[in-house]
TORKOL-4160 file (C-alpha; in steps of 0.2 Angstrom, whole numbers, padded with zeros to 4 digits, m for minus):
89
<pt num="1" X="0288" Y="m0014" Z="0419"/>
<pt num="2" X="0278" Y="m0003" Z="0407"/>
<pt num="3" X="0279" Y="0016" Z="0409"/>
<pt num="4" X="0265" Y="0028" Z="0402"/>
<pt num="5" X="0276" Y="0040" Z="0393"/>
<pt num="6" X="0263" Y="0053" Z="0391"/>
<pt num="7" X="0261" Y="0053" Z="0410"/>
<pt num="8" X="0279" Y="0054" Z="0412"/>
<pt num="9" X="0280" Y="0069" Z="0400"/>
<pt num="10" X="0266" Y="0078" Z="0410"/>
<pt num="11" X="0275" Y="0075" Z="0426"/>
<pt num="12" X="0291" Y="0083" Z="0419"/>
<pt num="13" X="0280" Y="0098" Z="0413"/>
<pt num="14" X="0275" Y="0102" Z="0431"/>
<pt num="15" X="0292" Y="0101" Z="0440"/>
<pt num="16" X="0303" Y="0115" Z="0444"/>
<pt num="17" X="0316" Y="0121" Z="0431"/>
<pt num="18" X="0330" Y="0115" Z="0443"/>
<pt num="19" X="0323" Y="0098" Z="0444"/>
<pt num="20" X="0319" Y="0097" Z="0426"/>
<pt num="21" X="0338" Y="0100" Z="0423"/>
<pt num="22" X="0342" Y="0086" Z="0434"/>
<pt num="23" X="0330" Y="0074" Z="0425"/>
<pt num="24" X="0337" Y="0079" Z="0409"/>
<pt num="25" X="0355" Y="0076" Z="0415"/>
<pt num="26" X="0349" Y="0059" Z="0422"/>
<pt num="27" X="0342" Y="0054" Z="0406"/>
<pt num="28" X="0358" Y="0058" Z="0397"/>
<pt num="29" X="0367" Y="0048" Z="0410"/>
<pt num="30" X="0356" Y="0033" Z="0407"/>
<pt num="31" X="0358" Y="0034" Z="0388"/>
<pt num="32" X="0377" Y="0035" Z="0390"/>
<pt num="33" X="0377" Y="0020" Z="0402"/>
<pt num="34" X="0367" Y="0010" Z="0389"/>
<pt num="35" X="0378" Y="0015" Z="0375"/>
<pt num="36" X="0394" Y="0010" Z="0385"/>
<pt num="37" X="0386" Y="m0007" Z="0390"/>
<pt num="38" X="0382" Y="m0010" Z="0371"/>
<pt num="39" X="0400" Y="m0006" Z="0366"/>
<pt num="40" X="0408" Y="m0017" Z="0380"/>
<pt num="41" X="0397" Y="m0031" Z="0374"/>
<pt num="42" X="0402" Y="m0029" Z="0356"/>
<pt num="43" X="0420" Y="m0028" Z="0361"/>
<pt num="44" X="0418" Y="m0044" Z="0371"/>
<pt num="45" X="0409" Y="m0053" Z="0357"/>
<pt num="46" X="0423" Y="m0048" Z="0345"/>
<pt num="47" X="0437" Y="m0054" Z="0357"/>
<pt num="48" X="0428" Y="m0071" Z="0360"/>
<pt num="49" X="0428" Y="m0074" Z="0341"/>
<pt num="50" X="0447" Y="m0069" Z="0339"/>
<pt num="51" X="0456" Y="m0084" Z="0336"/>
<pt num="52" X="0473" Y="m0076" Z="0340"/>
<pt num="53" X="0467" Y="m0070" Z="0357"/>
<pt num="54" X="0460" Y="m0087" Z="0360"/>
<pt num="55" X="0476" Y="m0096" Z="0356"/>
<pt num="56" X="0486" Y="m0083" Z="0367"/>
<pt num="57" X="0475" Y="m0087" Z="0382"/>
<pt num="58" X="0476" Y="m0106" Z="0379"/>
<pt num="59" X="0495" Y="m0105" Z="0377"/>
<pt num="60" X="0496" Y="m0094" Z="0393"/>
<pt num="61" X="0486" Y="m0106" Z="0403"/>
<pt num="62" X="0498" Y="m0120" Z="0397"/>
<pt num="63" X="0513" Y="m0110" Z="0402"/>
<pt num="64" X="0506" Y="m0107" Z="0420"/>
<pt num="65" X="0501" Y="m0125" Z="0421"/>
<pt num="66" X="0519" Y="m0130" Z="0417"/>
<pt num="67" X="0527" Y="m0118" Z="0428"/>
<pt num="68" X="0533" Y="m0106" Z="0414"/>
<pt num="69" X="0529" Y="m0090" Z="0424"/>
<pt num="70" X="0541" Y="m0075" Z="0424"/>
<pt num="71" X="0542" Y="m0060" Z="0435"/>
<pt num="72" X="0544" Y="m0043" Z="0428"/>
<pt num="73" X="0563" Y="m0042" Z="0427"/>
<pt num="74" X="0564" Y="m0059" Z="0419"/>
<pt num="75" X="0551" Y="m0054" Z="0406"/>
<pt num="76" X="0561" Y="m0038" Z="0402"/>
<pt num="77" X="0577" Y="m0047" Z="0401"/>
<pt num="78" X="0569" Y="m0059" Z="0389"/>
<pt num="79" X="0562" Y="m0045" Z="0378"/>
<pt num="80" X="0579" Y="m0036" Z="0378"/>
<pt num="81" X="0587" Y="m0052" Z="0372"/>
<pt num="82" X="0575" Y="m0055" Z="0358"/>
<pt num="83" X="0577" Y="m0037" Z="0352"/>
<pt num="84" X="0596" Y="m0039" Z="0352"/>
<pt num="85" X="0594" Y="m0055" Z="0342"/>
<pt num="86" X="0582" Y="m0046" Z="0330"/>
<pt num="87" X="0594" Y="m0032" Z="0327"/>
<pt num="88" X="0609" Y="m0043" Z="0324"/>
<pt num="89" X="0600" Y="m0052" Z="0310"/>
């Protein structure tokens, strides 16, 4: 869809000040929304190329497939054991 920007500017010139403030805020909102979408896409692109993340996801899928799933307490116990092992080295 094409918008005649000159016509849009003229419309803005003739609206009441309160409405102009709302239009200004809305344009700011649209710009922030577009920037957020761009940043999210950049982050997604970076994650999709990160070999470490890809490996972790694949390993996690294999763990779930093979029944190696732990609840919160089991996970915390495992981490505490690993910390103690590391500290005793």
